[in-house]
C-alpha positions as CSV (number, residue, x, y, z in Angstrom):
1,X,-8.5,-21.1,-29.5
2,X,-10.4,-20.0,-26.3
3,X,-7.9,-21.9,-24.0
4,X,-4.9,-20.4,-25.9
5,X,-6.0,-17.0,-25.4
6,X,-6.9,-17.6,-21.8
7,X,-3.5,-19.1,-21.2
8,X,-1.9,-16.1,-22.9
9,X,-4.0,-13.8,-20.8
10,X,-2.8,-15.6,-17.6
11,X,0.7,-15.5,-18.9
12,X,0.4,-11.8,-19.9
13,X,-0.9,-10.8,-16.4
14,X,1.6,-12.7,-14.5
15,X,4.5,-11.9,-16.4
16,X,3.5,-8.2,-16.7
17,X,1.9,-7.8,-13.2
18,X,4.5,-5.1,-12.0
19,X,3.4,-2.8,-15.0
20,X,-0.1,-3.8,-15.0
21,X,-1.0,-3.0,-11.1
22,X,-0.1,1.0,-11.5
23,X,-2.0,0.9,-14.6
24,X,-5.0,-0.7,-13.2
25,X,-4.9,1.7,-10.3
26,X,-4.4,4.6,-12.8
27,X,-7.7,3.7,-14.4
28,X,-9.4,3.4,-11.0
29,X,-8.1,6.6,-9.8
30,X,-9.1,8.3,-13.2
31,X,-12.8,6.9,-12.9
32,X,-12.8,8.1,-9.4
33,X,-11.7,11.6,-10.5
34,X,-14.2,11.5,-13.5
35,X,-16.8,10.6,-11.0
36,X,-16.1,13.4,-8.5
37,X,-15.8,15.7,-11.4
38,X,-19.1,14.8,-13.0
39,X,-20.7,15.2,-9.5
40,X,-20.8,19.1,-9.4
41,X,-22.2,19.8,-13.0
42,X,-23.3,23.5,-11.9
43,X,-19.8,24.3,-11.0
44,X,-17.2,25.6,-13.3
45,X,-15.1,23.2,-15.3
46,X,-11.8,24.4,-13.9
47,X,-13.2,24.1,-10.4
48,X,-14.6,20.5,-10.8
49,X,-11.4,19.5,-12.0
50,X,-9.5,21.1,-9.2
51,X,-11.6,19.8,-6.6
52,X,-11.4,16.2,-8.1
53,X,-7.6,16.4,-8.2
54,X,-7.4,17.9,-4.6
55,X,-9.7,15.2,-3.4
56,X,-7.4,12.5,-4.8
57,X,-4.1,14.2,-3.7
58,X,-5.7,14.6,-0.3
59,X,-6.6,10.9,0.0
60,X,-3.0,10.0,-1.2
61,X,-1.5,12.3,1.6
62,X,-3.7,11.0,4.2
63,X,-2.7,7.5,3.5
64,X,0.9,8.5,3.5
65,X,0.4,10.0,6.9
66,X,-1.3,7.1,8.5
67,X,1.6,4.9,7.5
68,X,4.1,7.2,9.0
69,X,2.1,7.7,12.1
70,X,1.6,3.9,12.5
71,X,5.4,3.2,12.0
72,X,6.0,6.0,14.6
73,X,3.8,4.4,17.0
74,X,5.4,0.9,16.5
75,X,8.9,2.4,17.2
76,X,7.7,4.3,20.2
77,X,6.2,1.1,21.7
78,X,8.5,-1.3,20.7
79,X,9.6,-2.1,24.1
80,X,5.9,-2.6,25.2
81,X,5.5,-5.0,22.2
82,X,8.5,-7.0,23.0
83,X,7.5,-7.1,26.7
84,X,3.9,-8.3,25.6
85,X,5.3,-10.9,23.3
86,X,7.5,-12.3,26.1
87,X,4.4,-12.6,28.5
88,X,2.5,-14.2,25.8
89,X,5.3,-16.7,24.9
90,X,5.8,-17.5,28.6
91,X,2.2,-18.2,29.0
92,X,2.1,-20.5,26.0
93,X,5.2,-22.3,27.1
94,X,3.8,-22.9,30.5
95,X,0.4,-24.3,29.1
96,X,2.0,-26.4,26.8
97,X,4.5,-28.0,29.5
98,X,7.8,-26.0,28.3
99,X,9.4,-24.7,31.1
100,X,11.9,-22.4,29.6
101,X,10.5,-21.6,26.2
102,X,11.2,-18.0,26.9
103,X,14.8,-18.6,27.3
104,X,14.7,-20.3,24.0
105,X,12.8,-17.8,22.2
106,X,14.6,-14.7,23.8
107,X,17.4,-14.9,21.5
108,X,15.0,-15.0,18.5
109,X,13.3,-11.7,19.9
110,X,16.4,-10.0,20.5
111,X,17.5,-10.7,17.0
112,X,14.4,-8.8,15.7
113,X,16.0,-6.0,13.9
114,X,13.9,-2.8,14.0
115,X,16.3,-1.0,11.8
116,X,16.0,-3.5,9.1
117,X,12.3,-3.5,9.6
118,X,12.0,0.2,9.2
119,X,14.5,0.4,6.3
120,X,12.3,-2.3,4.6
121,X,9.2,-0.2,5.1
122,X,10.8,3.0,4.0
123,X,11.9,1.2,0.8
124,X,8.3,-0.2,0.4
125,X,6.9,3.5,1.0
126,X,9.3,5.0,-1.5
127,X,8.1,2.0,-4.1
128,X,4.6,3.2,-3.3
129,X,5.3,6.8,-4.0
130,X,7.1,5.7,-7.2
131,X,4.0,3.9,-8.1
132,X,1.8,6.9,-7.4
133,X,3.9,9.0,-9.6
134,X,3.4,6.2,-12.4
135,X,-0.3,6.2,-11.8
136,X,-0.6,10.0,-12.3
137,X,1.4,9.7,-15.5
138,X,-1.0,6.8,-16.7
139,X,-3.9,9.0,-15.8
140,X,-2.6,11.7,-17.9
141,X,-2.0,9.0,-20.9
142,X,-5.2,7.4,-20.5
143,X,-7.2,10.6,-20.4
144,X,-5.2,11.8,-23.6
145,X,-6.1,8.5,-25.2
146,X,-9.7,8.7,-24.4
147,X,-9.8,12.3,-25.7
148,X,-8.5,11.1,-29.1
149,X,-11.0,8.3,-29.3
């Protein structure tokens, strides 16, 4: 019986992972909000709630800003990264006894499609924003369920 429940649990987690990840994040964020909310017992209730939500939204905004900044830096310094990679590969090729490793790999380096990489990253970022919205919805539903119980 225990192995059956364990197997079903593993199947459930694997099969519904895309649904469970935002839910688990929502529960974690809800507990973080609740912890922040309970830290300032002497403050009015509305102010504690506002501060807790402002902290969470500030944290999300800072994370998004960090991602955008890093992507901008990658785009701005792409030629430097490409040249450094070329020098690195040339050094490795010489140490391993390959005279023209850079020529054979130059085609691969030139095929690195920055636009495709950025499109993939923006798609991932938009999925993250979608997950954040789902997390906010889950937090409200979870809060409502806890209030009823």
